N, C-alpha and C positions, 0 to 999 in steps of 0.2 A: 187606779189599779197600779200597784208597783210592778216593775218589770220582773223582779225575781219571783213574783207570784204567777207570772204568765205561763201557761202551758204552750207546748210547741204549736198547737193549733190556733192559739190566740193571735199570733202575729199575722198569719194568712188572713184571718178574719179582719184584723185591723187594715191589712192591705186592701181587702175587698171594700171596707168602709170608705177608705180614702179614694179608691177607684170610683165608687158610686157617687161620692160627693163631687169628684172631679168631673164626672160625666154630666152631672146636673149643672155645675157651674159652666162647663165648657159648652154644653148644649144651649144654655141661655146666652152665652157670649156669641155663638154662631148666629143665633136668631137675630142678634142685634146688629148684624152687618148691613145696615141700611144707611143711605146717604140722603141728607137734606141740604140743599144748597139753592140759593137764589142770587145770581150775579149777572151783571151786564158787562159786556165786552171783557170777558175773562179769557186769558190765554190758556192753552193746554197745560203748560208747565205749572201755572198757578192752580188750575183745577186738580192736577195730580197731587200737589201739595195738600190741598184741602181733603182729597180722598184719603191720603196717607194719615192726616190728622184724625179723621173720623173713624177709620177702619184699621189702621196699622199696616195696610198693604203697601209694599214698595214697588217702584217702577224701574224698569231697565230699558233704556233706549238711547239713541244718538240724538244730540241736540239739533243737528241739521234736519232730522226727519220732521220736526215739529214746525219748521218754517213754512211748509205748504198749507198749514191750518191757520187761518186768520182768527182773530179774537171773535168770540160769539157769546150769546146770552144763554143762560140756562136757569130753569126754575123747576126743581123737582123736590118732592117730599117722600121720605121713606122709600126711595128708589133703590134697586139692586145695582151692584157694580156693573153688571152687564148692560143695564139700561143707560147708565151714565156714560159708559164707554161708547155705546152706540151713538149717542148724541154727539160726543166729542169727535169721533173719527168719521162721522158721516161725510161722504163725498171725497175722502182722502184715499191715498194709496196704502194706508197703514191698516194692519190687523193686529190682533193681540192674542196672547196665550196666558192663562192663569195657572200657576203652579206654586204651592206652598207659600202663600201670602206674597207672591211676587207676580207682577203683571209685566210680561215681556212684550214689547212692541216689535213688529217687523214689517218690512215693506212687502206687501202682498202683490203689488204690481210693479214689475221692473220694466225698464226700457227694453222694448222688444229687440231681439237680435235681427240682423238683416234678413234672416230666413225665418219666418214665423214657424212656431212649433205646430206640427201637424199631429194628427192622431197616431199613436204608437210610434213615436219618434224618440230621439235620444236626449237625455238631460244630464248635464254635468254641473259640478259645483265644488266649492271649497268650504270647509268647516273650521272655524277657529274659536279660541276662547276669547274672553273679554279683553285680553292683552294682545290680541291679534296673532297669537301663536297657533300654527296649524295643529290640529288634533288627529292623531293616528289611531286607527281602529274603531272609528265611530260607525255605529250601525245605522244604515239608511235604508228604510223599508217602505215599499209602496203599500199603503193601507189596503187598497183594493185587491191586489194580487198576492200580498205577503211575500213577494219577491224583493230581494234587496242585495246590498253589497256593504263593504266596509271601506273606509277611507285609507289612503296610503300615507306614507310618512309626511307628505306635504299637505295632508288634509283634503286631498282631491278624491272625488268619486264620480262615477259615470253609471247612469241607469238607462236601460233601453225599454222600448215599448211603453212609453209614458204618454198618458192622455192629459189634455189641458185641465181637466177637473180632478185629477188625482191629488191625493194628500200624502205627504211624506211623514213617516214616523222616524224621528232622529233621536238616538240615545247612545250614551256611553257612561260607564261607571264613573261617578264623581261629579256628573253634571245633570242639570234638570232636563228631563226628556221633554221634547216639544213635538207638536204636529203642525206642519206647514203646508198650505195649498200650493200646488204648482202654478196655477193660473196662467197657463200658456207661456211660461218662461222656458228659455233654452239653457240658461245658466243661472245659478243661484250662489249667493254668499251667505252662509248661515253662521250666526254667532251663538255659542252656547254659554250659559251662565253656570258657574260652579254651584253644586247643590249645597244647601244649608240645612235641609231637614234630615233628621236622624236616619231615615231609611235609605237615603241615597248618597251620603258622604262615603268617601273611599275608605275601605277597610283592608289592611294588608293581611295576606295569608301566605306563609311560606314563600313560594316563588312566583306568586301572582297577586292580583288584587281583586276585590269584590266589593259588595255593599251589603248592608243588612237586608235589603230588599231581595237580593239575588243569592245570598250566602246559603250554602247547604250545611255548613258546619257551625259549631258553637264558638263564637268569637266575641269578645268584648273590647271596645276601644275606649281609651282614655286620651283626651285631647290635650294639647299644650296649654289651652286656656284653663282646664281643670287643674293641671299641674302647677301653673303659675300662681294660683290662688293660695298655695300652701307653702309656708316658710320652712321647708324641709331640705336637708342637704342630700339625703339619699332618695332618689326617685321612687324606690320601692315603697317608701312610707306614704307616698302620694296615692297609692292604690288602696289603702285601708278602707274597707267597707264599701268600695265603689264597684267591685267586680263580683258578681254572684259566683259562688263556688270557689273563691280564692280566700284563704285565711292568711292574713298578714300579721305576724307577731314579732316585735323587736326582742332580741335576746337580752338587751338591757337598754338603759337610757342614753348611752354614748352615741353620738351622731354617726360614727364610723362603724359601729358594731354590726355583725352579721344579722340579717333579718330572716326569720323562718317563713318560708313561702310554701304553702300547701294547697295544691289544686285538686279538689275532689278526693281528699282523703289520703291515707297511707297505703302504699303498694308493696311494702317489703317487711318481712319478719325481722330482717337484720337491721337493728337499730344503728349500725354503723353506715348504712346506706342513706345519704342525705335525701330529704324529700324535695330538695330544690328543683325547680323546673329548669329547662334549657333556656339560657339567655342568648339572644341573637341581636347584635347591634349592627345596623345597616347591612344586614345579610350575613354577617360574620359571627359564628358562635363564639361565645366567651366561655372557655373551658379551663378550669383549674383542677388538676388531679388531686383527690383527697388522700391524705396520709393516714387516715383512720382516727383522727382526733376530733370528730364531729361534736358539736355541742347541741344536745337536744334535737338530733336528726337534722342539724343544719351545718353545712360546710363552713369551716373557719375562713374560707376565702383566700385572700392574698397572703395570709399568715398561716402557714402549715407547720406541722411538727410541734404544736404546742404541748408542753409537758406540764401538768398541774402539780407535779411533785416538787419542783424547784422553780425559782423565778424564770419565766420564759415568755413574757409578753402576753399573759392571759387576762390582762386588765379588761380589755374590751371583748374577750372571747374570739378574737380574730379581726379581720377587716373585710367588710362586704365588698365584693368586686364591683358592684354597681355604684358604690360611693365614689368611684373614679369619674363618674359622669355628672356634669352640671345639669340639674333639672331644667334650666332655662335654655339648654341646647337641644332639648327634645321636642320633636314635632308631634309625635304620638307614641302611645304604647298599646300594643294589641296583645291580648291574652288568649291563646289558643288552647281549647280544653278537650275537644272530642277527637276521635280517630280520624275523621275527615279532615280536620284542621292540622293534625300533628303527624299523620302516618308517614308523610314524606321524609320526616326526620328519623324514622325508625326508632331504634332503642334510645337515641338521644332525647326523644320527645316523650318518653314513657310517663314522665311526671308533669306533662304539659309544657308549653313553650311560651315564652314572653318575648315578643318582637319589639325592639326599640328603634325607632326611626328618628334620626337627628335632623335638625333644620337645615335647609338649603337656601341659597340666594334666589331672588326672583327678578325677572326682567324689570328694568326701570332705572331711574336715577339712583345714584349711590345714596344709601340711607345710613346715617350715623345714629347709633343708639347708645345711650348712657343710662345705667340703672344703678341705684345705690340705696342700701339700707344702713343708715348710720347706727352705731351701737348705742348712742345716747337716746335713740328713739326705739329701743327694744327693751323688753322686760320679760323675765321668765321666772316661774316658781315651780317647785316640785308639785306634781299633779295632786298627790294625795298622801296623807300620813295615816298610819295606824293609830287608833285611839288607845292610849295606855294610862296606867295609874299615875296619879300625882304622888308626891313624897309621902304624905300622910297615909294614903291608901296602900302604898307599897310597903311601908314600915309596919302597918297593921297586918298585912299578909305575912311578913317575915316573922313577926313576934308570934303569931298564931301557929306558924309552921314549926317553930322551935318548941312551942308548948305541946303540939300534937306528937312530935318526935321524941319528947322527953329529954331534950338536950338543953344545955346551958350555953348561951352565946359567949364566944370568946373573940378576941381581936382577930385570930386566924380564921374563924368560921363566920364572923359577923362584923366585919369592919364597918358595914353600912349602919349597924345599930350602935356600935360602941366607939368608933373612931371618927367617922365622918359627921359633918354638920347635919343634924336631923331636921333643920329648918330650911335647908337649901333645896332648890328645885331647878333642875335642868331638863328641858325637853331635848333629848339627845338627837332625835330625828331632825328637829329644826336647827339644832346646834351644828350638825354636820351637813345637812341638806337644805338649810334655810337661806342659802345665798341667792344672789340674783344671776340668772342666766342671761347672757348677752349674745347678740348675733351681729356680725358685720358682713355685708355682701356688697361687692363692687363689680360691675360688669360693664364692659365697653366693647362695642362691635361695629362692624362696617359690612354692608351687604348691598347687592345690586347686580346690574348686568345689562346685557343686550338680548336681542332675540336669540342669539346663538351662544352667548357665554354668560354664565352666572357665577357668582362667588359669594362667600360669606366667611368672615373671620370674627371670632368672639373670644375675648379673654375675661377671666373671672377669678375673683379672690373671695374666699369665705373663711370666716373665723367664728367659731362658736364655743362658748364656755358653758359649763353645766352649773347646777345649783350647789355643788359641793363647795365647801369653804376652803378647799385645797386648791392651790394654783394648778394651772394646766389648761390646755385648750386643744380643740380639733381644728386644723387648718387645711385648706385645699386651694391649690392653684390649678386652673385648667386653661387650656388653649384649644379651641376647636376651629378647624379650617376646612373649607369645602370649595371646590371649583369644578365647574362642568362646562363642556363645550359640545356644540352640535354643528356639524358641517352645514353649509348653505342648502344642500339638497336634502337635508334631514335624514340621510341614510346612516350616518356614523355619529356616535356620541361617546363621550368619555366623561366619567365622573369620579373624582377623587375626594375622599374625606379622611381627615386625620384628627384624632383626639388625644391630647397629651395632658397628663395630670401628675402633679406632685402633691403628696399628702404627708403632713407632719402632725402626728398625734402624740401629745406628751401628758396624757391624763393619768391620774392615780386611782387605783381602786380604794374605796373607802373602808375604814376599819369597821368590823361588825359590832357596832355599839348601839344598835337600835333598842335593845332590851336592857341596857345597862341601868343600874339603879339611878333613880332621878336625883338622889342626893349625893351622887358620886363627885369627887373632886374635878375641877376643870382640867382640860387637856394640857394647858400651859400654866406655869406659875406667874406671879405678878411681874417678873422680869422678862416674860416671853419665852422662857425655856421649857422644855418638856417637864411635866410635873411628876417626875419619877418619885420624888421624896414623899409627897402626900399620898400618892396612890400605893406605893409599895411600903409605906411605914418605915422609911429609912432602911430598907433591906429585909424587913421582917416578912413582907409579902412579895409576890411576883405576879401582879395582876394587871399591870398597865396595859390597856387594850388598844392603844393608838399607834402601835408600831408601824402599820402600813402608812399612816399619815406622815410619818417622819422620813419615809423613803424619798429618794429623788424621783423625778418623773420617769415614766416608762416610755422612752422615746421610740416611736415607730415611724420610720421614714420609708415612703413607698413611691416609686415612679411607675406609671402605667401608660402604655401607648397602644392605641387601637387604630389601625389603618385599613381602609377598603378602597379598592379600585374596580370600577365597573366599566366594561367596554361593550357597546351595543353596535351591531351592524345589521341593517335592513336591506338586503340585496333586491328584494322585490316585495310587492304588497302582501302584507300579512305574515311575512316570514322574518324572524329576528334571531340572530346569533348573538349570544351574550357570554361574557367571561367575567366572573367575579373572583378577585383574589383578595385575601385578607391576611393581616398579620397582627397578632396580639403579643404584647410583652409586658411583664411586670417584674419588678425587683423590690423586695422588702428587706429592710434591715431593722431588726428590733433588739433593743437592749433592755435589761431589767437588772436592778441592783437591790441588794439587801445590805444596808450599811451597818457598821458597828454602832454608829450614833443612834440607830433605830432600835437597838437592843438595850436591855436593862444594864445600867452601870453597876448593879449589885451582883452581876454574874461575872465570874472571872474567865479569862482566856476566850472571850468572844471574838469571832472573826467575821469578815464580810463575805458576801457571795455576789456573783455576777453571772449574767447569762447573755450571750451574743448569738443571735440566730439570723439566718438569711433564707428567704424563699424566692426562687426565680422561676418564672413560668413563661414558656414560649409556645406559641401556637401559629401554624401556617395553614391556610385554606386555599384550595383551588377548586373553582366551581363553574364548569362550562354548562351552557344551557342553549337549547334550540327550541323555539316556540313558533307555532304556525296558527294563524287565525284566519278563518274564512267563513263565508256564508254558505250553509249547506241546507238546501230545502228551505223550510220556513224558520230556520234557527241559526244561531251562531255557534261555530265549533272552534275549540281551542285545544291544540295538542302540544305537549311539552315533553322533552327528554332532557334530563338533568343528571350530571355526574358530580360527585363531591369526593374530595380527598382531603383529609385533615390530619395533621400531625401535631401532637401536644406533648410537651415535656415539662415536668416539674421537678425541681431540685431543691432540697432543703439541707442545710448544715446548721449544727447547733454546738456551741461550746459553753460548757458550764464550769465556772471556776469557783473554788472554795478556798478557805484558809487565808483570805486577805488580812493582813495585819494592820493596815491603815486605809481609811476611806479614800485617800487621795490616790491610791493605787488601783482603784476599781475600774478605771477606764481601759485597762489592757488585760487580756487573758494571760500575758506573759508574767504578770505579777502575782498570779494565783498560787496558793500552796499546792493545790491539786487541780487536775482538769479532767472532765469527762467529755468526750467528743462523740457526737453521733451524726449520722447523715442519712438521708433517704432520697431515692431517685426513682422516678416513674416516667414511662413513655407510653403513649397510646396512639395507635393509628386507626383511623376510620375511613372506609371507602364505601360509597353508595352509588347505585344506578337507579334512577327514579323515572317512572313514566306517569304522565298526568293527562287525563282527558276530561274536558268539560263541554257539555252541549246544552245550550239554552234554546228550547223550542218555543218560539212565539211568545217569549216572556211569560210562559205558563208552566212549563215542565223543564226542570233543570236536573241534569245528571252529572255527577262528579265522581271520577274514578282515579285512584292513586295506587301505584305499585312500587315497592322499594325492595331492592336486593342489597343488603348491607353486610359488610365484613368488618370484623373487629379483631385487633391483635390480642384481646383478652381470652380468646378461645384457641383451642388446639387445632391442628391442621384439618381434622375431619369435620369439625363443627364451626369453622371460622365464619361461615356465611349464614345469614338468616333472611327469610322472605317475609315481607309485611305488606299490608295494603288496606284499602278501605273503599267502600262504595256508599254513595249518598244520593238522595233524591229529594227534590223540593217541588212542591205543587203550589203555585200561586193561584189559589181558588178564585180570588176576586177578579181575575182576568177572564174567567169563563163566562161567555155570553149567556149560556143556559142557566147559570147560577145567579147572575146579577139581579134578575127580577125578584128572586126570592130572598136575597140577602137584605137584612135591615139597612135602611138608608144611612144609618150612622157608621156602618162598616165600609170604609173605602179601600182597605187592604187586608187580605187574609192569606196567610201562607202556612202550609204544613211541611215539615221536613223531617227526615230520619237518616241516620247513618249507622253503619256497622263496619268495624275494622279491627285489625290486629296489629299491634306493634310488640316489640320485645323489650328486654332490659339486659344490660350487661353490668349490673350493679355489684361488681366484685372487684377485688384488687387485680392488678395487671400480672400476667404471666404465671397464673396459679397452676397451669398445666405443665410447667417446666420444673426441673429439679433446681431449686435455688439454694444457695449456700451463703453462710455468713461467717465472719471471723469472730472467734471467742478467745478472750484472753483473761488473765487473772483479774484485771480491773472490773471486768463485766461479770465476774463470778464464775468463770470457767477456766478453760485452758488445760494443758496437760504438761505436768512436770515443769511448770513455769513458762511454757512456750505457748504462742498463739496456735490455734488449730482451726480448721474449717469444719463446720458442722451444718447439717441440713437446717434450713429455716422454714420450710413448708413441707406438707405432704402432698405431692403433685397428683393431679387427676386430669387425664386427657379426654375424658368422656363427657364432662358436663356440657350442656347445650344452652341455647338461648332460652330465656324466660319468655312465656307467652302472656300477653295482656290483651284481652278481647274487650272491645268497648262498643256499647250501643247508646245512641243518643236520639231523642225525638224532641221536636220543638214546634211550638205554635207562636206565630207572630201576628199581631193585629194592629192595624191603624184605624183610628176612629175619628169621625168628624174632621175629615180632610187632614189627617195626621196630627190633629191637636192632642190626641191621646195615642200613645204607643205602648203596647203590652207584649211581653214575651214570657213564655212559660216553657220550661225544659225538664224532661225526665231523663236520667242517665243511669246506666248500669255498667260498671267496669269489673271484669273478673280476671284475676291473675292466677296462673297455674304454672306448673313446672318451675317452682320458685328456686332461684339461685341463692344459696346461703352457705355460710360456714357451719357445717354440720359437726357438732361436738363428737369427739371420739373417746373411747374408754381410757381411763387413766393408765392401765397396764400397757397400752401401746403408745402412749404419748412420750415425747421426748422434750428436750429443753425448748420452751416457748412454742411447742407444737401440740395443740390440743383440739384441732379441728381439721376438716377437709372440705374443700369447695365442691359442692355437688348440687344436683337438682332434687328437690323433695316433692312428693306427689300431693300437694295441697291445693285448695281452691279458696282464694281470698277475694271477697267482694266489697266494692264500694258502690252504693247506689243512693240516689237522692233526687231532690227537686230544687230547681232554681227558678227565680222569677224576677221580673223587673217591670216597672210601670213609670211613665212620666206623663204628666198632664199639664198642658198649657192652660192654666186657670184664667189668665187675663192676657190679652195681646192687643194693645193699642199703640199709637205712636208714642205716647208719653209714659206708658206704664205697661210692663209685662211681668208675668209671674208664672213660674213653672214649678210643680211639685215632683219630687223624685222619690222612688222607693224600690229597694231590691232585697231579696232574701235568698238564702240557700240552707239546705238541711241535708247533710250527708250521714249515712249510716255505714259503718265499717263492721264486717263480720267475717270470721273464719268459717266458711261453709263446710269444708270437709278436709280431713287429714287422715287417710287410711293408715291404721296401725300406729296412731299417735301415742297410744298407751305404751308401746314398746320402744319409744324414742326418747331422747333426752328432753324433747319439748313437752313431754306429758305434764310436767309441772309448770309450764310457762304459758300455755294457751289453752283455751277451751272452745270446743265447737259451738258455733252460734253466737260467740261473743267477739267483741272488738279486740284487736291485737294491741291496742293501747288501753289496757284495763288495769284495775287494781282489785285484787281479791282480798277481802277484809273480814275481820271479826265484826260481829254485831254488838255494839255498845248498848246495854240495856239501861244504863243509868248508874246511880250510886247505891251501894248497899246501905240501907238505913242504919244498920247496926255498927258497921265498921268504918263507913265513909270511903271505902275503897271502890274503884271502878268495878262494875259487874258486866260480864259478857255472856253471850249465849253459848251454851255447850252444844254445839251443832251436831257432833258425832256421838253424843250421849255416853261419853266414857268417864264422866265424873271429874274431868279436869279441863282447863283451858290451854290449848296448845296452838302454836303458830310455827309453821315450818319454812317461812321465807316470804319474799315479796312477789312470788309468782303464783299462778293459779294452782291450787292443790289437787292432787288426785282425789277422787271422791272418798270422803270419810277419813282421810289421813290426818286432818286437823279440823279446827273449828271455824274456818273461814266460810261464811255463808252469804256474804254480800259481794256483789261484783259491780263496780262502778266503771262506766265507760268515760274515759278521760278525754275523748275527742270532743271538740266543740259541738254544741247543739245548733239550733237555728241561729243564724248570724247574717249580718248585712249592714245596710245603711239607708238613711232617708234624709231628705232636706228640701230646701227651697232655693231658687235662684231667679234673678230677674233684673229689671232696670226700671228706674224712675227718672225720666228725662235723661240727664247725662250720668246719673249715678248708677253704677252696677253693684249688685250685692248678691251674696250667697251665704248660706249656712248649711252645714252638713253634720249629721249625727251618725255614729257607728254603734252597733249593738252586738252583743254576743251572749249566748246562753252557755254556761260552762260550770264545772266544779273546780275548786281550788283547795289548796292545803290550808287548813285552819290555823290561825295564830295560837289558839288554845293548846294545841298539841305540838307547838314548835319547841317546847322545853321538855325536859325529861320529867319534871315534877313542879307544879306551881308552888312556890314558896322557897325555892333554892336561891342562893346568892346571885345577885347581878342578873336576874331574869325577870324583868318587868312583865306585866300581863294586862289584858283589857280590864277596865274597872268593873264591868258588869259581873265579873266572876265573884266579886265580893258578896253580892246579894244572892247569888245562886249556888254557893258552895256548901258542903256539909260541914257542920260545926260540932254536933253532939248526937249521940244515939237517938234514933227516932226521926231525924231530919229527912225529909223528902227533898232531895237536891238534884240539880242538874250537873254540878261539878263536884269532883272529889274533894276530900279534906286536903288542906295545905300540908306540905311535908318538906323537910330539909334533906331527905334521903335522895341522892342523885340517881342511884341505880335502882329505884323502886320498880320492881317488875310489873306491877299493875299499871303504872303510868307508861311504861314502855309499851305495853299492849295497846294502850289508847292510841298511840301513834300509828298502829297498824289495824285500826278499827275504823268503822264508818264515822266515828267521832272526829277523826283526823281531817275530814273533808267537809267543806261548806259550800254554799252557793256563792260563786264568784262571778255571776252574771253582771253585766253592766250596760248602761247606755252612756255614751260620751259625746259631748259636743266637740267633734273632731276638728272642725274648721269653720271660721267665719271670715268673710272677705268683703271689703268695700273699696271700690275704685272710682275716682272722680277726676275728670280732665279739668285742669285749672284754666281760667280765662286766658286767652292768648295774650292779652295785654300784660298779664303778670310775667309771662316768659320773655316778652320782648324787652322789658326793662333791664333784664340781665342777659339778653342775647340768646334766649332759649326758645324752642318751638315745641308744640305738642307736649306740653308738660302735664303730667298726671301724678296723682298721689294715691297710694293704696295702703289700706290698713288691713293686716291679716292677723289672725289668731289661731293657734294650734293647741289642741288638747285643753279646751277652755274649762270645762267642768265635767264631773263624772257622777252618775247616779248609780249606786251599788250598795249592797249590804255586806260586801266582803270585808272581813275584819283584819286582813293582812296587809293593808296599804294599797298599793296600786294593783288593780285586778288584771291588768294586761300582762305585766312581767311576773307578778306574783312572787316577788323576792324581797324578803325583809332586809337583806344585807347588801343587795346589789344597787346599782345606780338606776333609779326609776326615771320614767320619762318626765319631761318638763312641759308646763304650758308656756307658750311663747307668743308674745305680741310684738309685731314689728310694723314700722311705717316705712314704706318704700317710695322713692321718687324715681320717675322715669321720664326721659325726654328723648326725642329723636327729631331729626331733620334731614 
């Protein structure tokens, strides 16, 4: 079954099928966990190795503990682990605990204290991790009474009224929970092992941490291991298909280009409001104020003020702010989606939040790491080309077009037929994008530390070229440093991290030659010079299409710095005072040139043009926090008070020079014949006061409450502050004693959770409530009597208020067969009201550049949908493991209500019950058998075909009857990962159901000059009266109105759904002897591939970017070498 034929319901059924097969395989694997062994005089260590080999279970213990157990004999067949462990530990002081394929040994009998433990007496102890670091905030509960406490900063705890036969339940987020018998001890030392199963690993959320087991909100975590498998320069691209509810789309194939990030749909009618989520790096929000030049609802990032009218650095559509971070410096990325997870960020988190945590040093000997990807071990090609006619097919189309139009070809109208070589064939896609992409990456780092001080320093250099045959590359230098120190009493700690990046991008945009005639002359003549003569017939024509390729590079130089400083003080048990300060700075310098040499020599008096622009962004954050943790009744209570204050400033200047008389003068604006100067400046201040309450009752019932009072400088004095909050509840049903007997044995974990909350949005320009003025002069088309004048630049409104965004989220999480299968299913509903937007005003009240007013409109916009994920450990043994992964999401965007919309300027733009990202289209009925012209449905029955614009029509005003939702349908990813002995492997697919613009309607009329087409149009087009055809007759008439209507009909769209093998990765540690010969240790080699192949029926090239003339993504294969010591 082809993907494009799948209905939305097919993929969930496919997921259910995979799930069922996984259960069958997993169930069989669990039943096979039996041990057969017959040995004489075997030591415990050797027995554990044999158990590990047969079952895949790992052991955690201290070597000296095994010294008290002498060698023994064992002879068992199909025995359980419990039976074998009982034989091994018989008569010793050791006991064990099994959790997630790990068997932890502990000493159950300690040397008695001088005073024997009596009934109802006191017990004390310390809890550390495997590195012997004290753990603060560990919950220690007496199983009998449910009374408990938490550890202090030194990992110390005290419990009263303890009996000799009591059992302690010890747990903390990020570590395996264990149960230990007291057994008459007066003091205990407990070691916890870091959790490795999906449910218990640490997950960051705003100002605290949780785990999937205890989370009340909707959070997805991507680990550093998943990121490292992918040879991408922008960490955002490592999220593709891996996060349910997140759609990741590159704006083009350049590595530094902005990436469109959309979490759970679109929330604003205003297309100038980016859909970007809030990015938070080590607790510090990365904010760049937009100057209103978004590309497809995506901020242009570190390059603002892009002007598409003249050269201004628009080759890459901007520069992604996250491109400044080396993916190998990232420890984890958490994506926060619902109100419970994002409410504390207020309006800043209205589109979701992406938390990026960078790597830190770890206690232990200094560790040196070197990582290199040589360019001669990399190869990349363009992912996919459109299928177009060859020379004979193209010329057949052209000749037939002239015949149908009743015209005689001439050199001016048909150089392809009369002037150019009719036997020549050039595939212009491969000619311009058939090069080899290369990648170079070098990373060198040092990390380590002691129990009190840790550090990490890492430097990296990346260079990547694309498949264009034009010179140019994307380069990045990064330096990441981190140092942390904790005092000996563990009460005070300080952590500082800094990330510095320098980026140099000098790529060129390619000329739009995809559809150029396949027999057209080459770009350069035999001497390597631009082929002006043959293309332009020695001045008779002016059609040379390679002007962009002759331009110099478009150099973009950017420096970015991100600093964070965290201070923690713990004056007494459970109480922490914190202060986070952050500083972000970026400076971009972009140049773009249009040389005289790039223009036709047959045109007189040509001059050059140049653009010089800078974007500077500065942001400062102060974030104090107080947190208190305690044991309350039978549960753990956490209270937090947080304050935030952030100041952001973005400054853009642009100078456009024209009239350069010589190309050597282009480097300076002083040499221009004329200059146009513009600048833009924005400031934003945000302040918040946040309260947070979390209560976990007996690991069964979890309540999470958030409240935020936020102020923004975007609002007038009366409406400056808004109040937001959320409430969430989770019920871990599998912990209920009354439910355990009736739950199927396969279910070991079952959790239900729900959240409801409200945040706002301030998605408008700054200071729209003030009277703002601008200078107008003669050069800008205004002025008075030759003099500069001040004129209003906006129509102020002091009454607009915060937008409201109400979010509901419900979630089911299940763990099956001892967490061998993990399943999550989520339903959400987000509703936006009181929308802030620029409301168009009547022409008779408008002034110069003033045509709207910022206000709230009474509409209700909804995004609702389903998300799900499942991972199944199909096989888990010592030598072989295999896990299957699958996730999906389906969002539906609808405008639910808009009172009085018929009386507003939006009456022709949106329709109730439809998506705000829609296309209203004519219905294409096919070809008129008599004339060969396209035929359309006369929807309003007025006897003619009319079309009044690209927006939704008022009922009956024209003939548009078809509405297409251009938002993605079901999308997600699936794959496999595992190990075979020392070899680690993974492969991952992404898929998306969507519509795209068809190649067939990308030209005004099939048959016109220099406009190639797909070859299947030859067999399906109209040729003579009576033909029943799918495609119209060929024509040379460029402005044919019938073909113009095809571009605004449903014929203009096609199925652009796809499945792509997004990534494949193999890692193998080389034998130590290989490294020793050249002085290296722990040498490993990795093979990675990105964008391997695509399955799609889309006819327009790459279905992801859907651009015939832009830079498409490349598939890239790399070999990486890593060693450390």
